[in-house]
C-alpha positions in Angstrom: -50.3 169.8 255.9 -47.4 171.1 257.6 -49.0 170.4 261.5 -50.0 166.7 260.0 -47.0 166.0 259.2 -46.0 166.9 262.7 -48.3 165.2 264.4 -48.1 161.6 262.2 -44.1 162.0 263.4 -45.1 162.8 267.4 -47.7 159.8 267.4 -44.7 158.1 265.2 -42.0 158.7 268.5 -44.9 157.9 270.5 -45.8 154.7 268.9 -42.2 153.7 269.1 -41.3 154.4 273.1 -44.5 152.5 274.0 -43.0 149.2 272.2 -40.0 149.7 273.2 -41.6 150.1 276.4 -43.7 147.0 276.1 -40.7 145.2 274.9 -39.1 146.0 277.5 -41.0 144.8 280.0 -41.7 141.9 278.1 -38.0 140.8 278.8 -38.0 141.8 282.6 -40.8 139.6 282.9 -38.3 136.9 283.1 -37.0 137.1 285.6 -39.0 137.7 287.9 -40.9 135.5 290.4 -44.9 135.1 289.2 -45.4 133.4 292.8 -44.7 136.0 296.0 -44.5 133.6 298.3 -41.9 131.4 296.9 -40.1 134.0 296.8 -40.2 135.1 299.9 -39.6 132.0 301.0 -36.3 131.7 298.4 -34.9 134.2 299.7 -34.7 133.4 303.9 -33.6 130.0 302.9 -30.5 132.0 302.7 -29.8 132.3 306.5 -31.0 130.0 309.6 -35.1 130.4 310.7 -33.6 131.8 313.1 -31.9 134.8 312.0 -34.7 134.7 309.0 -38.3 134.3 310.4 -38.0 138.2 311.5 -35.3 139.5 308.6 -37.4 141.3 305.8 -38.0 140.0 302.9 -37.3 142.3 299.6 -39.1 140.5 296.7 -38.7 142.1 293.2 -41.1 144.2 290.1 -40.8 145.4 286.9 -39.1 148.4 288.9 -36.9 147.1 291.2 -36.2 145.4 294.4 -39.5 146.1 296.8 -40.4 145.1 300.6 -42.9 142.7 300.5 -42.5 141.9 304.7 -41.5 144.1 307.0 -38.5 142.9 309.8 -37.6 143.2 313.0 -33.8 142.8 314.3 -31.8 145.2 311.0 -31.7 141.3 308.5 -32.5 141.9 305.0 -32.9 138.8 303.3 -33.5 138.8 299.4 -33.2 136.3 296.3 -30.0 138.3 293.7 -30.4 137.7 290.1 -27.8 137.1 287.9 -27.1 141.1 287.3 -25.8 140.8 291.0 -25.4 136.7 291.5 -23.2 135.1 289.2 -20.4 135.3 287.4 -20.2 138.4 284.7 -21.1 135.8 281.7 -23.8 135.2 282.8 -24.7 138.4 283.4 -28.0 138.3 281.1 -29.0 134.9 282.4 -32.0 134.9 284.2 -32.6 131.6 285.6 -30.2 132.3 288.1 -32.1 132.3 291.9 -29.8 133.0 295.0 -30.6 133.8 298.5 -28.3 136.2 300.1 -29.2 137.2 303.9 -27.5 140.7 305.3 -26.9 142.0 308.5 -28.0 146.3 309.1 -24.2 147.1 309.0 -24.6 145.9 305.3 -27.9 147.2 304.5 -27.0 150.4 304.7 -23.7 150.0 302.7 -23.4 146.6 300.3 -27.1 146.0 299.9 -27.3 150.1 298.3 -25.1 148.9 296.3 -26.7 145.3 295.0 -30.1 147.7 294.3 -28.5 150.6 292.7 -27.3 147.1 289.9 -30.3 146.0 289.8 -32.5 149.3 288.9 -30.2 149.5 285.9 -30.3 146.2 285.1 -34.1 146.8 284.7 -33.5 149.4 282.3 -31.6 148.1 280.2 -27.5 148.4 281.1 -24.9 146.6 279.9 -22.8 145.0 282.6 -19.8 147.8 281.0 -22.4 150.5 281.7 -23.7 149.5 285.4 -19.8 149.2 286.4 -18.9 153.1 285.0 -22.3 154.2 286.2 -21.4 152.5 289.4 -17.5 153.8 289.6 -18.6 157.4 289.0 -21.5 157.2 292.3 -18.5 155.5 294.3 -16.5 158.9 293.0 -18.9 161.3 294.0 -20.2 159.4 297.2 -23.8 158.5 295.8 -23.2 155.2 296.6 -21.5 154.6 300.7 -18.2 152.9 302.2 -18.7 149.8 303.7 -19.5 149.6 307.1 -17.7 147.8 310.3 -19.4 144.9 309.9 -20.9 144.9 307.3 -21.7 140.7 306.1 -24.4 137.8 304.5 -25.6 135.0 305.6 -25.6 132.8 301.9 -26.7 129.5 303.7 -29.5 128.7 301.1 -29.8 124.9 299.3 -31.8 126.2 296.8 -30.5 128.5 294.0 -29.2 128.5 291.6 -26.1 130.9 290.5 -25.8 130.7 287.2 -24.3 128.3 283.7 -20.4 129.1 285.5 -21.3 128.1 289.3 -24.9 126.5 290.0 -24.6 125.6 293.0 -23.4 127.5 296.0 -21.8 125.3 299.0 -23.7 126.8 301.9 -21.3 130.4 303.9 -20.9 133.4 304.6 -19.2 136.9 303.1 -18.1 139.9 304.6 -17.3 144.0 303.2 -14.6 145.6 303.8 -13.5 148.5 300.9 -10.2 149.0 300.3 -8.8 146.6 302.4 -5.9 144.1 301.7 -6.9 140.4 301.7 -3.4 139.3 303.4 -4.7 140.7 306.8 -7.0 138.4 306.6 -4.6 134.8 305.5 -7.6 135.2 303.3 -6.1 132.5 299.9 -3.6 131.4 301.4 -2.4 127.6 301.7 -4.2 125.2 304.2 -6.4 128.4 304.6 -10.5 128.6 304.7 -10.6 131.4 303.8 -11.1 132.8 300.5 -11.3 136.5 299.3 -11.7 138.8 296.4 -10.7 142.5 295.7 -11.8 144.5 293.3 -9.6 148.3 293.1 -12.6 149.4 290.7 -15.3 149.4 293.2 -13.3 149.6 296.3 -14.6 146.4 297.6 -12.6 143.3 299.4 -15.3 139.8 299.6 -14.6 137.6 302.4 -15.8 134.6 301.6 -15.7 131.4 304.5 -17.1 128.3 303.6 -20.1 127.3 306.1 -20.4 123.5 307.1 -24.8 123.5 307.1 -26.9 124.5 305.4 -29.5 127.1 307.1 -31.7 124.1 307.3 -29.4 122.6 309.8 -28.0 119.6 307.3 -24.2 118.5 306.8 -23.3 119.7 303.5 -21.9 117.5 301.2 -19.1 118.5 298.9 -19.1 115.6 297.4 -23.1 115.8 296.8 -24.4 118.0 293.6 -23.8 121.4 295.0 -20.6 121.9 294.3 -18.3 125.4 293.5 -15.4 125.7 291.8 
């Protein structure tokens, strides 16, 4: 009888874990794009065709980002999801799709953080838990500091950034570790440069708007693509 009880208990534990895994997979599915080619095209929309056509392209699977197209020029294009590409209040928004194309320096540094956060989110980690883990990883130097010249293109006309910022204007981003935004004259009256400094993550991001989308068409601030 004792052996049978133990077997039943083990079976219940196994079934419970299986049900949890199935529920997590179902939750993850809503963040995936069923059309792989559409995700590749959206990722490439982040940068002008002269750059994105030879870039590596990553697509999201249940196990994180994986290579869908091998690149030739050092750039890597992905479609950011809510965990890395939306405001905190939209952390779990499954509709977020933000194309981004990083250069080689950012691929070796900034993109590693993105992939780490995505892996944690896919495992069900909350924003607070993700922040705690990444801060600890930075302290242990498991995640590298930003390389000089790390930047990305975010000039895609398509995509959705969440309820807080549905449509972003075309722009470039430059990544630094622990740098004072004042060095660039960012966030000052009349300056076109916006900076966000996160001392917890040891990351400063400089944003420079562009006048055109990746397809060459002009960005019109009065259109529906308005970002606050």
